[in-house]
PDB file of N, CA, C and O in Angstrom:
ATOM      1  N   MET A   1      12.983  31.700   0.190  1.00  0.00           N
ATOM      2  CA  MET A   1      12.059  30.704  -0.067  1.00  0.00           C
ATOM      3  C   MET A   1      12.241  30.486  -1.568  1.00  0.00           C
ATOM      4  O   MET A   1      12.255  31.399  -2.394  1.00  0.00           O
ATOM      5  N   SER A   2      12.399  28.995  -1.879  1.00  0.00           N
ATOM      6  CA  SER A   2      12.545  28.725  -3.271  1.00  0.00           C
ATOM      7  C   SER A   2      11.350  28.844  -4.100  1.00  0.00           C
ATOM      8  O   SER A   2      10.235  28.554  -3.669  1.00  0.00           O
ATOM      9  N   GLN A   3      11.557  29.250  -5.234  1.00  0.00           N
ATOM     10  CA  GLN A   3      10.487  29.493  -6.124  1.00  0.00           C
ATOM     11  C   GLN A   3       9.279  28.434  -6.086  1.00  0.00           C
ATOM     12  O   GLN A   3       8.110  28.817  -6.145  1.00  0.00           O
ATOM     13  N   GLU A   4       9.618  27.127  -5.988  1.00  0.00           N
ATOM     14  CA  GLU A   4       8.774  26.185  -5.910  1.00  0.00           C
ATOM     15  C   GLU A   4       7.786  26.110  -4.767  1.00  0.00           C
ATOM     16  O   GLU A   4       6.586  25.849  -4.848  1.00  0.00           O
ATOM     17  N   ARG A   5       8.526  26.395  -3.648  1.00  0.00           N
ATOM     18  CA  ARG A   5       7.904  26.578  -2.391  1.00  0.00           C
ATOM     19  C   ARG A   5       6.970  27.681  -2.092  1.00  0.00           C
ATOM     20  O   ARG A   5       6.033  27.619  -1.295  1.00  0.00           O
ATOM     21  N   ALA A   6       7.338  28.758  -2.854  1.00  0.00           N
ATOM     22  CA  ALA A   6       6.701  30.197  -2.691  1.00  0.00           C
ATOM     23  C   ALA A   6       5.497  30.219  -3.428  1.00  0.00           C
ATOM     24  O   ALA A   6       4.595  30.981  -3.079  1.00  0.00           O
ATOM     25  N   VAL A   7       5.349  29.341  -4.579  1.00  0.00           N
ATOM     26  CA  VAL A   7       4.136  29.512  -5.579  1.00  0.00           C
ATOM     27  C   VAL A   7       2.980  29.519  -4.834  1.00  0.00           C
ATOM     28  O   VAL A   7       2.284  30.534  -4.811  1.00  0.00           O
ATOM     29  N   LYS A   8       2.647  28.428  -4.159  1.00  0.00           N
ATOM     30  CA  LYS A   8       1.175  28.312  -3.680  1.00  0.00           C
ATOM     31  C   LYS A   8       0.881  29.357  -2.555  1.00  0.00           C
ATOM     32  O   LYS A   8      -0.242  29.823  -2.360  1.00  0.00           O
ATOM     33  N   VAL A   9       1.933  29.665  -1.873  1.00  0.00           N
ATOM     34  CA  VAL A   9       1.590  30.719  -0.862  1.00  0.00           C
ATOM     35  C   VAL A   9       1.319  32.081  -1.469  1.00  0.00           C
ATOM     36  O   VAL A   9       0.469  32.851  -1.020  1.00  0.00           O
ATOM     37  N   ILE A  10       2.165  32.360  -2.618  1.00  0.00           N
ATOM     38  CA  ILE A  10       1.924  33.622  -3.333  1.00  0.00           C
ATOM     39  C   ILE A  10       0.499  33.638  -4.051  1.00  0.00           C
ATOM     40  O   ILE A  10      -0.234  34.625  -4.112  1.00  0.00           O
ATOM     41  N   GLU A  11       0.249  32.464  -4.548  1.00  0.00           N
ATOM     42  CA  GLU A  11      -1.191  32.292  -5.212  1.00  0.00           C
ATOM     43  C   GLU A  11      -2.277  32.660  -4.269  1.00  0.00           C
ATOM     44  O   GLU A  11      -3.248  33.342  -4.594  1.00  0.00           O
ATOM     45  N   ARG A  12      -2.035  32.102  -2.907  1.00  0.00           N
ATOM     46  CA  ARG A  12      -3.058  32.275  -1.953  1.00  0.00           C
ATOM     47  C   ARG A  12      -3.139  33.623  -1.584  1.00  0.00           C
ATOM     48  O   ARG A  12      -4.267  34.103  -1.483  1.00  0.00           O
ATOM     49  N   ILE A  13      -1.893  34.521  -1.303  1.00  0.00           N
ATOM     50  CA  ILE A  13      -2.043  35.835  -1.001  1.00  0.00           C
ATOM     51  C   ILE A  13      -2.718  36.561  -2.120  1.00  0.00           C
ATOM     52  O   ILE A  13      -3.586  37.381  -1.821  1.00  0.00           O
ATOM     53  N   LYS A  14      -2.438  36.367  -3.297  1.00  0.00           N
ATOM     54  CA  LYS A  14      -3.155  36.965  -4.514  1.00  0.00           C
ATOM     55  C   LYS A  14      -4.543  36.707  -4.442  1.00  0.00           C
ATOM     56  O   LYS A  14      -5.347  37.638  -4.498  1.00  0.00           O
ATOM     57  N   GLU A  15      -4.919  35.460  -4.317  1.00  0.00           N
ATOM     58  CA  GLU A  15      -6.352  35.085  -4.150  1.00  0.00           C
ATOM     59  C   GLU A  15      -7.207  35.740  -3.278  1.00  0.00           C
ATOM     60  O   GLU A  15      -8.400  35.903  -3.537  1.00  0.00           O
ATOM     61  N   LEU A  16      -6.586  36.189  -2.098  1.00  0.00           N
ATOM     62  CA  LEU A  16      -7.206  36.802  -1.024  1.00  0.00           C
ATOM     63  C   LEU A  16      -7.065  38.368  -1.197  1.00  0.00           C
ATOM     64  O   LEU A  16      -7.663  39.118  -0.426  1.00  0.00           O
ATOM     65  N   GLY A  17      -6.350  38.805  -2.112  1.00  0.00           N
ATOM     66  CA  GLY A  17      -6.227  40.249  -2.408  1.00  0.00           C
ATOM     67  C   GLY A  17      -5.317  40.888  -1.259  1.00  0.00           C
ATOM     68  O   GLY A  17      -5.581  42.022  -0.859  1.00  0.00           O
ATOM     69  N   LEU A  18      -4.266  40.179  -0.736  1.00  0.00           N
ATOM     70  CA  LEU A  18      -3.531  40.677   0.269  1.00  0.00           C
ATOM     71  C   LEU A  18      -2.366  41.351  -0.181  1.00  0.00           C
ATOM     72  O   LEU A  18      -1.794  40.872  -1.160  1.00  0.00           O
ATOM     73  N   THR A  19      -1.834  42.537   0.437  1.00  0.00           N
ATOM     74  CA  THR A  19      -0.761  43.071   0.036  1.00  0.00           C
ATOM     75  C   THR A  19       0.580  42.530   0.894  1.00  0.00           C
ATOM     76  O   THR A  19       0.417  41.973   1.979  1.00  0.00           O
ATOM     77  N   ASN A  20       1.709  42.704   0.413  1.00  0.00           N
ATOM     78  CA  ASN A  20       2.871  42.492   1.370  1.00  0.00           C
ATOM     79  C   ASN A  20       2.783  43.261   2.719  1.00  0.00           C
ATOM     80  O   ASN A  20       3.181  42.768   3.775  1.00  0.00           O
ATOM     81  N   LYS A  21       2.285  44.387   2.626  1.00  0.00           N
ATOM     82  CA  LYS A  21       2.085  45.129   3.858  1.00  0.00           C
ATOM     83  C   LYS A  21       1.220  44.462   4.930  1.00  0.00           C
ATOM     84  O   LYS A  21       1.525  44.358   6.118  1.00  0.00           O
ATOM     85  N   ALA A  22       0.151  44.045   4.375  1.00  0.00           N
ATOM     86  CA  ALA A  22      -0.989  43.251   5.041  1.00  0.00           C
ATOM     87  C   ALA A  22      -0.368  42.090   5.635  1.00  0.00           C
ATOM     88  O   ALA A  22      -0.528  41.889   6.839  1.00  0.00           O
ATOM     89  N   VAL A  23       0.345  41.276   4.906  1.00  0.00           N
ATOM     90  CA  VAL A  23       1.041  40.094   5.385  1.00  0.00           C
ATOM     91  C   VAL A  23       2.066  40.418   6.498  1.00  0.00           C
ATOM     92  O   VAL A  23       2.033  39.864   7.596  1.00  0.00           O
ATOM     93  N   ALA A  24       2.960  41.331   6.151  1.00  0.00           N
ATOM     94  CA  ALA A  24       3.842  41.827   7.245  1.00  0.00           C
ATOM     95  C   ALA A  24       3.311  42.300   8.460  1.00  0.00           C
ATOM     96  O   ALA A  24       3.829  41.986   9.531  1.00  0.00           O
ATOM     97  N   ASP A  25       2.270  43.068   8.383  1.00  0.00           N
ATOM     98  CA  ASP A  25       1.572  43.639   9.630  1.00  0.00           C
ATOM     99  C   ASP A  25       0.913  42.299  10.382  1.00  0.00           C
ATOM    100  O   ASP A  25       1.028  42.087  11.589  1.00  0.00           O
ATOM    101  N   ALA A  26       0.361  41.631   9.656  1.00  0.00           N
ATOM    102  CA  ALA A  26      -0.243  40.369  10.499  1.00  0.00           C
ATOM    103  C   ALA A  26       0.809  39.367  11.031  1.00  0.00           C
ATOM    104  O   ALA A  26       0.560  38.717  12.046  1.00  0.00           O
ATOM    105  N   VAL A  27       1.955  39.230  10.384  1.00  0.00           N
ATOM    106  CA  VAL A  27       3.002  38.444  11.023  1.00  0.00           C
ATOM    107  C   VAL A  27       3.802  38.960  11.935  1.00  0.00           C
ATOM    108  O   VAL A  27       4.369  38.244  12.760  1.00  0.00           O
ATOM    109  N   GLY A  28       3.956  40.396  11.888  1.00  0.00           N
ATOM    110  CA  GLY A  28       4.835  41.106  12.690  1.00  0.00           C
ATOM    111  C   GLY A  28       6.346  41.129  12.274  1.00  0.00           C
ATOM    112  O   GLY A  28       7.265  40.954  13.075  1.00  0.00           O
ATOM    113  N   VAL A  29       6.494  41.352  11.001  1.00  0.00           N
ATOM    114  CA  VAL A  29       7.755  41.576  10.371  1.00  0.00           C
ATOM    115  C   VAL A  29       7.594  42.758   9.364  1.00  0.00           C
ATOM    116  O   VAL A  29       6.495  43.173   8.997  1.00  0.00           O
ATOM    117  N   GLY A  30       8.783  43.253   8.958  1.00  0.00           N
ATOM    118  CA  GLY A  30       8.855  44.377   7.982  1.00  0.00           C
ATOM    119  C   GLY A  30       8.361  43.877   6.569  1.00  0.00           C
ATOM    120  O   GLY A  30       8.480  42.743   6.105  1.00  0.00           O
ATOM    121  N   GLU A  31       7.807  44.935   6.019  1.00  0.00           N
ATOM    122  CA  GLU A  31       7.231  44.691   4.622  1.00  0.00           C
ATOM    123  C   GLU A  31       8.472  44.343   3.656  1.00  0.00           C
ATOM    124  O   GLU A  31       8.244  43.731   2.612  1.00  0.00           O
ATOM    125  N   ARG A  32       9.577  44.666   3.941  1.00  0.00           N
ATOM    126  CA  ARG A  32      10.793  44.462   3.128  1.00  0.00           C
ATOM    127  C   ARG A  32      11.023  42.848   3.282  1.00  0.00           C
ATOM    128  O   ARG A  32      11.359  42.165   2.315  1.00  0.00           O
ATOM    129  N   SER A  33      10.831  42.358   4.454  1.00  0.00           N
ATOM    130  CA  SER A  33      10.938  40.886   4.674  1.00  0.00           C
ATOM    131  C   SER A  33      10.150  40.073   3.864  1.00  0.00           C
ATOM    132  O   SER A  33      10.581  39.068   3.297  1.00  0.00           O
ATOM    133  N   VAL A  34       8.939  40.506   3.792  1.00  0.00           N
ATOM    134  CA  VAL A  34       7.928  39.728   3.036  1.00  0.00           C
ATOM    135  C   VAL A  34       8.211  39.875   1.461  1.00  0.00           C
ATOM    136  O   VAL A  34       8.044  38.912   0.712  1.00  0.00           O
ATOM    137  N   TYR A  35       8.622  41.056   1.022  1.00  0.00           N
ATOM    138  CA  TYR A  35       9.101  41.114  -0.300  1.00  0.00           C
ATOM    139  C   TYR A  35      10.279  40.310  -0.611  1.00  0.00           C
ATOM    140  O   TYR A  35      10.354  39.818  -1.738  1.00  0.00           O
ATOM    141  N   ARG A  36      11.276  40.096   0.299  1.00  0.00           N
ATOM    142  CA  ARG A  36      12.380  39.223   0.141  1.00  0.00           C
ATOM    143  C   ARG A  36      11.974  37.762   0.070  1.00  0.00           C
ATOM    144  O   ARG A  36      12.576  37.033  -0.718  1.00  0.00           O
ATOM    145  N   TRP A  37      11.020  37.287   0.815  1.00  0.00           N
ATOM    146  CA  TRP A  37      10.418  36.024   0.907  1.00  0.00           C
ATOM    147  C   TRP A  37      10.011  35.701  -0.537  1.00  0.00           C
ATOM    148  O   TRP A  37      10.435  34.710  -1.131  1.00  0.00           O
ATOM    149  N   PHE A  38       9.235  36.521  -1.021  1.00  0.00           N
ATOM    150  CA  PHE A  38       8.604  36.105  -2.329  1.00  0.00           C
ATOM    151  C   PHE A  38       9.061  36.599  -3.465  1.00  0.00           C
ATOM    152  O   PHE A  38       8.397  36.472  -4.493  1.00  0.00           O
ATOM    153  N   SER A  39      10.228  37.219  -3.458  1.00  0.00           N
ATOM    154  CA  SER A  39      11.077  37.487  -4.515  1.00  0.00           C
ATOM    155  C   SER A  39      12.405  36.416  -4.561  1.00  0.00           C
ATOM    156  O   SER A  39      13.366  36.530  -5.321  1.00  0.00           O
ATOM    157  N   TYR A  40      12.225  35.486  -3.677  1.00  0.00           N
ATOM    158  CA  TYR A  40      13.220  34.443  -3.481  1.00  0.00           C
ATOM    159  C   TYR A  40      14.515  34.899  -3.046  1.00  0.00           C
ATOM    160  O   TYR A  40      15.502  34.218  -3.324  1.00  0.00           O
ATOM    161  N   GLU A  41      14.621  35.891  -2.445  1.00  0.00           N
ATOM    162  CA  GLU A  41      15.969  36.257  -1.856  1.00  0.00           C
ATOM    163  C   GLU A  41      16.241  35.749  -0.582  1.00  0.00           C
ATOM    164  O   GLU A  41      17.396  35.584  -0.190  1.00  0.00           O
ATOM    165  N   ARG A  42      15.116  35.453   0.183  1.00  0.00           N
ATOM    166  CA  ARG A  42      15.455  34.824   1.548  1.00  0.00           C
ATOM    167  C   ARG A  42      14.384  34.108   2.143  1.00  0.00           C
ATOM    168  O   ARG A  42      13.232  34.542   2.144  1.00  0.00           O
ATOM    169  N   GLU A  43      14.744  32.956   2.682  1.00  0.00           N
ATOM    170  CA  GLU A  43      13.744  32.022   3.397  1.00  0.00           C
ATOM    171  C   GLU A  43      13.243  32.718   4.562  1.00  0.00           C
ATOM    172  O   GLU A  43      13.980  33.424   5.250  1.00  0.00           O
ATOM    173  N   PRO A  44      11.930  32.534   4.823  1.00  0.00           N
ATOM    174  CA  PRO A  44      11.333  33.140   6.053  1.00  0.00           C
ATOM    175  C   PRO A  44      11.850  32.419   7.206  1.00  0.00           C
ATOM    176  O   PRO A  44      12.081  31.212   7.133  1.00  0.00           O
ATOM    177  N   ARG A  45      12.070  33.179   8.400  1.00  0.00           N
ATOM    178  CA  ARG A  45      12.463  32.586   9.588  1.00  0.00           C
ATOM    179  C   ARG A  45      11.400  33.057  10.659  1.00  0.00           C
ATOM    180  O   ARG A  45      11.515  34.138  11.238  1.00  0.00           O
ATOM    181  N   LEU A  46      10.456  32.263  10.863  1.00  0.00           N
ATOM    182  CA  LEU A  46       9.251  32.696  11.742  1.00  0.00           C
ATOM    183  C   LEU A  46       9.251  31.783  12.934  1.00  0.00           C
ATOM    184  O   LEU A  46       9.482  30.578  12.843  1.00  0.00           O
ATOM    185  N   ASN A  47       8.984  32.401  14.043  1.00  0.00           N
ATOM    186  CA  ASN A  47       8.594  31.589  15.217  1.00  0.00           C
ATOM    187  C   ASN A  47       7.155  31.084  15.170  1.00  0.00           C
ATOM    188  O   ASN A  47       6.422  31.331  14.212  1.00  0.00           O
ATOM    189  N   PHE A  48       6.791  30.411  16.166  1.00  0.00           N
ATOM    190  CA  PHE A  48       5.547  29.751  16.196  1.00  0.00           C
ATOM    191  C   PHE A  48       4.415  30.736  16.108  1.00  0.00           C
ATOM    192  O   PHE A  48       3.520  30.605  15.273  1.00  0.00           O
ATOM    193  N   ASP A  49       4.455  31.642  16.904  1.00  0.00           N
ATOM    194  CA  ASP A  49       3.454  32.664  16.931  1.00  0.00           C
ATOM    195  C   ASP A  49       3.231  33.337  15.519  1.00  0.00           C
ATOM    196  O   ASP A  49       2.123  33.648  15.082  1.00  0.00           O
ATOM    197  N   GLN A  50       4.419  33.517  14.872  1.00  0.00           N
ATOM    198  CA  GLN A  50       4.446  34.244  13.520  1.00  0.00           C
ATOM    199  C   GLN A  50       3.635  33.177  12.402  1.00  0.00           C
ATOM    200  O   GLN A  50       2.785  33.538  11.587  1.00  0.00           O
ATOM    201  N   VAL A  51       4.061  31.999  12.571  1.00  0.00           N
ATOM    202  CA  VAL A  51       3.597  31.027  11.729  1.00  0.00           C
ATOM    203  C   VAL A  51       2.027  30.869  11.917  1.00  0.00           C
ATOM    204  O   VAL A  51       1.290  30.596  10.970  1.00  0.00           O
ATOM    205  N   ALA A  52       1.589  31.055  13.175  1.00  0.00           N
ATOM    206  CA  ALA A  52       0.196  30.859  13.384  1.00  0.00           C
ATOM    207  C   ALA A  52      -0.520  32.157  12.798  1.00  0.00           C
ATOM    208  O   ALA A  52      -1.632  32.059  12.280  1.00  0.00           O
ATOM    209  N   ALA A  53       0.136  33.352  12.894  1.00  0.00           N
ATOM    210  CA  ALA A  53      -0.461  34.633  12.357  1.00  0.00           C
ATOM    211  C   ALA A  53      -0.517  34.577  10.764  1.00  0.00           C
ATOM    212  O   ALA A  53      -1.400  35.120  10.100  1.00  0.00           O
ATOM    213  N   LEU A  54       0.552  33.845  10.244  1.00  0.00           N
ATOM    214  CA  LEU A  54       0.505  33.736   8.868  1.00  0.00           C
ATOM    215  C   LEU A  54      -0.532  32.758   8.359  1.00  0.00           C
ATOM    216  O   LEU A  54      -1.046  32.944   7.256  1.00  0.00           O
ATOM    217  N   CYS A  55      -0.869  31.699   9.134  1.00  0.00           N
ATOM    218  CA  CYS A  55      -1.875  30.703   8.904  1.00  0.00           C
ATOM    219  C   CYS A  55      -3.385  31.583   9.007  1.00  0.00           C
ATOM    220  O   CYS A  55      -4.352  31.356   8.281  1.00  0.00           O
ATOM    221  N   THR A  56      -3.341  32.419   9.867  1.00  0.00           N
ATOM    222  CA  THR A  56      -4.664  33.062  10.236  1.00  0.00           C
ATOM    223  C   THR A  56      -4.944  34.147   9.064  1.00  0.00           C
ATOM    224  O   THR A  56      -6.102  34.370   8.711  1.00  0.00           O
ATOM    225  N   VAL A  57      -3.932  34.757   8.523  1.00  0.00           N
ATOM    226  CA  VAL A  57      -4.045  35.798   7.507  1.00  0.00           C
ATOM    227  C   VAL A  57      -4.404  35.216   6.216  1.00  0.00           C
ATOM    228  O   VAL A  57      -5.075  35.842   5.396  1.00  0.00           O
ATOM    229  N   LEU A  58      -3.896  33.819   5.981  1.00  0.00           N
ATOM    230  CA  LEU A  58      -4.036  33.153   4.786  1.00  0.00           C
ATOM    231  C   LEU A  58      -5.234  32.312   5.004  1.00  0.00           C
ATOM    232  O   LEU A  58      -5.545  31.551   4.087  1.00  0.00           O
ATOM    233  N   ASN A  59      -6.000  32.335   6.150  1.00  0.00           N
ATOM    234  CA  ASN A  59      -7.165  31.512   6.376  1.00  0.00           C
ATOM    235  C   ASN A  59      -6.855  30.016   6.125  1.00  0.00           C
ATOM    236  O   ASN A  59      -7.707  29.297   5.603  1.00  0.00           O
ATOM    237  N   TRP A  60      -5.693  29.563   6.478  1.00  0.00           N
ATOM    238  CA  TRP A  60      -5.236  28.156   6.247  1.00  0.00           C
ATOM    239  C   TRP A  60      -4.913  27.548   7.573  1.00  0.00           C
ATOM    240  O   TRP A  60      -4.634  28.270   8.531  1.00  0.00           O
ATOM    241  N   THR A  61      -4.940  26.211   7.665  1.00  0.00           N
ATOM    242  CA  THR A  61      -4.461  25.538   8.807  1.00  0.00           C
ATOM    243  C   THR A  61      -2.888  25.315   8.767  1.00  0.00           C
ATOM    244  O   THR A  61      -2.276  25.332   7.699  1.00  0.00           O
ATOM    245  N   VAL A  62      -2.278  25.109   9.976  1.00  0.00           N
ATOM    246  CA  VAL A  62      -0.873  24.822   9.792  1.00  0.00           C
ATOM    247  C   VAL A  62      -0.520  23.630   8.797  1.00  0.00           C
ATOM    248  O   VAL A  62       0.538  23.630   8.167  1.00  0.00           O
ATOM    249  N   GLN A  63      -1.345  22.742   8.704  1.00  0.00           N
ATOM    250  CA  GLN A  63      -1.222  21.577   7.721  1.00  0.00           C
ATOM    251  C   GLN A  63      -1.324  22.039   6.409  1.00  0.00           C
ATOM    252  O   GLN A  63      -0.604  21.546   5.541  1.00  0.00           O
ATOM    253  N   GLN A  64      -2.189  22.994   6.129  1.00  0.00           N
ATOM    254  CA  GLN A  64      -2.372  23.351   4.705  1.00  0.00           C
ATOM    255  C   GLN A  64      -1.087  24.238   4.426  1.00  0.00           C
ATOM    256  O   GLN A  64      -0.625  24.146   3.289  1.00  0.00           O
ATOM    257  N   LEU A  65      -0.455  25.080   5.316  1.00  0.00           N
ATOM    258  CA  LEU A  65       0.659  25.875   4.981  1.00  0.00           C
ATOM    259  C   LEU A  65       1.875  24.860   4.780  1.00  0.00           C
ATOM    260  O   LEU A  65       2.624  24.922   3.806  1.00  0.00           O
ATOM    261  N   ALA A  66       1.985  23.987   5.730  1.00  0.00           N
ATOM    262  CA  ALA A  66       3.060  22.887   5.491  1.00  0.00           C
ATOM    263  C   ALA A  66       3.016  22.255   4.178  1.00  0.00           C
ATOM    264  O   ALA A  66       4.037  22.130   3.503  1.00  0.00           O
ATOM    265  N   GLU A  67       1.858  21.849   3.788  1.00  0.00           N
ATOM    266  CA  GLU A  67       1.681  21.089   2.441  1.00  0.00           C
ATOM    267  C   GLU A  67       1.919  22.112   1.348  1.00  0.00           C
ATOM    268  O   GLU A  67       2.382  21.703   0.284  1.00  0.00           O
ATOM    269  N   ALA A  68       1.665  23.326   1.491  1.00  0.00           N
ATOM    270  CA  ALA A  68       2.001  24.305   0.357  1.00  0.00           C
ATOM    271  C   ALA A  68       3.558  24.545   0.331  1.00  0.00           C
ATOM    272  O   ALA A  68       4.111  24.669  -0.762  1.00  0.00           O
ATOM    273  N   TYR A  69       4.243  24.611   1.436  1.00  0.00           N
ATOM    274  CA  TYR A  69       5.575  24.858   1.522  1.00  0.00           C
ATOM    275  C   TYR A  69       6.383  23.549   1.255  1.00  0.00           C
ATOM    276  O   TYR A  69       7.529  23.651   0.819  1.00  0.00           O
ATOM    277  N   HIS A  70       5.826  22.304   1.502  1.00  0.00           N
ATOM    278  CA  HIS A  70       6.549  21.091   1.336  1.00  0.00           C
ATOM    279  C   HIS A  70       5.526  20.062   0.821  1.00  0.00           C
ATOM    280  O   HIS A  70       5.037  19.161   1.503  1.00  0.00           O
ATOM    281  N   PRO A  71       5.233  20.354  -0.654  1.00  0.00           N
ATOM    282  CA  PRO A  71       4.178  19.468  -1.259  1.00  0.00           C
ATOM    283  C   PRO A  71       4.640  17.945  -1.074  1.00  0.00           C
ATOM    284  O   PRO A  71       5.817  17.587  -1.037  1.00  0.00           O
ATOM    285  N   PRO A  72       3.584  17.150  -0.968  1.00  0.00           N
ATOM    286  CA  PRO A  72       3.940  15.596  -0.877  1.00  0.00           C
ATOM    287  C   PRO A  72       4.678  15.345  -2.215  1.00  0.00           C
ATOM    288  O   PRO A  72       4.400  15.885  -3.286  1.00  0.00           O
ATOM    289  N   LYS A  73       5.625  14.475  -1.997  1.00  0.00           N
ATOM    290  CA  LYS A  73       6.413  13.941  -3.081  1.00  0.00           C
ATOM    291  C   LYS A  73       5.639  13.044  -4.061  1.00  0.00           C
ATOM    292  O   LYS A  73       4.971  12.127  -3.585  1.00  0.00           O
ATOM    293  N   SER A  74       5.672  13.232  -5.389  1.00  0.00           N
ATOM    294  CA  SER A  74       5.026  12.363  -6.266  1.00  0.00           C
ATOM    295  C   SER A  74       5.843  11.203  -6.446  1.00  0.00           C
ATOM    296  O   SER A  74       7.067  11.162  -6.325  1.00  0.00           O
ATOM    297  N   GLU A  75       4.943  10.103  -6.796  1.00  0.00           N
ATOM    298  CA  GLU A  75       5.600   8.750  -6.866  1.00  0.00           C
ATOM    299  C   GLU A  75       5.999   8.412  -8.234  1.00  0.00           C
ATOM    300  O   GLU A  75       6.552   7.337  -8.468  1.00  0.00           O
TER     301      GLU A  75
END
C-alpha cells in the first residue's frame, strides 16, 4: 500500500485503538500481512468478504474505505 493511500486507514485504526492483530483477525489474514500493508511493503489483496470485514472493523462504509484509499483528485 503506498504511503499516501495508507495514511487515512492507519489513522482510522489508531483512532479506534485497534492493533494489527485485531485487524488481521477481523479480516481473516495473518498479522504479518497487516504489518506489511501498513509498513508499505505490500499492497493488500482482499476478496469482497475481507473488504466487508475491514469496513466493519473500521466502522466505515465501502465508500469511505474507497475514498480513503483513492482520495478524490484535487482540481
